[in-house]
matplotlib code that plots the C-alpha trace (Angstrom):
import matplotlib.pyplot as plt

x = [-13.4, -9.9, -9.5, -7.0, -5.5, -4.3, -1.9, -1.5, -1.3, -2.4, -6.2, -6.4, -4.1, -6.0, -9.3, -7.9, -6.4, -9.6, -11.8, -9.6, -9.7, -13.4, -14.0, -12.1, -14.4, -11.9, -13.0, -10.8, -10.0, -7.7, -5.2, -3.4, -0.1, 1.9, 0.8, -2.9, -2.2, -0.5, -3.5, -5.8, -3.8, -4.2, -8.0, -8.5, -6.9, -6.0, -5.0, -2.8, -1.4, -0.6, 1.8, 3.1, 6.7, 6.9, 4.2, 4.0, 3.8, 5.2, 6.7, 5.8, 9.1, 8.8, 5.2, 6.1, 8.7, 6.4, 3.4, 5.6, 6.5, 2.9, 2.8, -0.5, 1.2, 4.5, 3.2, 0.9, 2.2, 2.9, 3.1, 5.1, 3.6, 6.0, 6.7, 10.4, 11.3, 14.9, 17.5, 18.4, 15.2, 13.5, 16.3, 16.4, 12.7, 12.6, 15.3, 13.1, 10.2, 8.3, 6.8, 6.5, 6.9, 4.5, 5.0, 2.1, 2.1, 1.7, -1.5, -2.8, -2.1, -3.9, -6.9, -6.8, -6.8, -10.0, -11.6, -12.4, -10.4]
y = [-8.1, -7.2, -6.9, -4.3, -3.6, 0.0, 0.6, 4.3, 6.1, 9.6, 9.7, 12.2, 10.2, 7.0, 8.6, 9.9, 6.5, 4.6, 7.0, 6.6, 2.8, 2.7, 4.9, 2.3, -0.5, -2.2, -3.7, -1.9, -2.2, 0.1, -0.5, 2.4, 0.6, -2.5, -4.5, -4.0, -4.9, -8.1, -9.1, -8.4, -10.6, -13.4, -13.1, -12.2, -12.8, -9.7, -9.5, -6.5, -4.4, -0.7, -0.1, 3.1, 2.9, 5.3, 4.4, 4.1, 0.7, -1.3, 0.3, -0.8, -2.7, -4.8, -5.5, -6.5, -8.9, -10.6, -10.7, -12.2, -15.1, -16.4, -18.7, -17.2, -13.9, -14.8, -13.8, -11.0, -7.6, -5.0, -1.5, 0.9, 4.3, 6.9, 10.6, 9.8, 8.2, 9.3, 8.0, 4.5, 3.8, 2.0, -0.6, -0.9, -1.6, -3.9, -6.0, -6.4, -8.1, -5.0, -4.7, -1.0, 2.4, 5.3, 8.8, 10.4, 13.5, 11.3, 9.8, 13.2, 14.4, 11.4, 12.2, 15.9, 14.8, 12.9, 16.2, 15.2, 17.9]
z = [-8.3, -7.2, -3.4, -2.3, 1.1, 1.6, 4.5, 5.3, 8.7, 7.5, 7.4, 4.6, 2.4, 3.2, 2.3, -1.0, -2.0, -1.0, -3.0, -6.1, -5.9, -5.2, -8.2, -10.2, -8.8, -6.5, -3.3, -0.7, 3.0, 5.0, 7.8, 9.6, 10.3, 9.4, 12.4, 11.6, 7.9, 9.0, 11.2, 8.3, 5.9, 8.3, 8.1, 4.4, 1.0, -0.9, -4.6, -4.1, -1.1, -1.2, 1.6, 3.1, 4.3, 7.3, 9.9, 13.6, 15.5, 12.5, 9.4, 5.9, 5.1, 8.3, 7.5, 4.0, 5.1, 7.6, 5.2, 2.4, 4.8, 4.4, 1.4, 0.3, -0.1, -1.8, -5.2, -4.2, -5.4, -2.7, -4.0, -1.9, -1.2, 0.0, 0.0, 0.3, -3.0, -3.3, -5.8, -4.8, -2.9, -5.8, -5.9, -2.2, -1.9, -5.0, -3.4, -0.4, -2.3, -3.1, -6.5, -7.3, -5.9, -6.0, -4.6, -2.7, -4.9, -8.0, -6.6, -5.8, -9.4, -10.8, -8.6, -9.8, -13.4, -12.8, -11.8, -8.3, -6.5]

ax = plt.figure().add_subplot(projection="3d")
ax.plot(x, y, z, "-o")
ax.set_aspect("equal")
plt.show()
């Protein structure tokens, strides 16, 4: 099974994302900031990481840069999760070794379509 690390500092958003992924039969773990995510990647191997950008303690871009230094994570996709996806952000994040961008409201709409809300 695919193991996913979700990094999100807002508890309601974290719960929503974890619920969606569990419903899709992913193995999921959560971290509330980039520093915690970094520590978790030192202990476990994840197949994909979903990373919020704006978080306390360590932001998502800093955490991504540090995690990607580990040879075990060089080719692991990191999906950016942000409410601030403005024109130009996609290219900026992709240039920083991030694989994709999702906006929070899109995740909520996907969840609504499944009839869970």
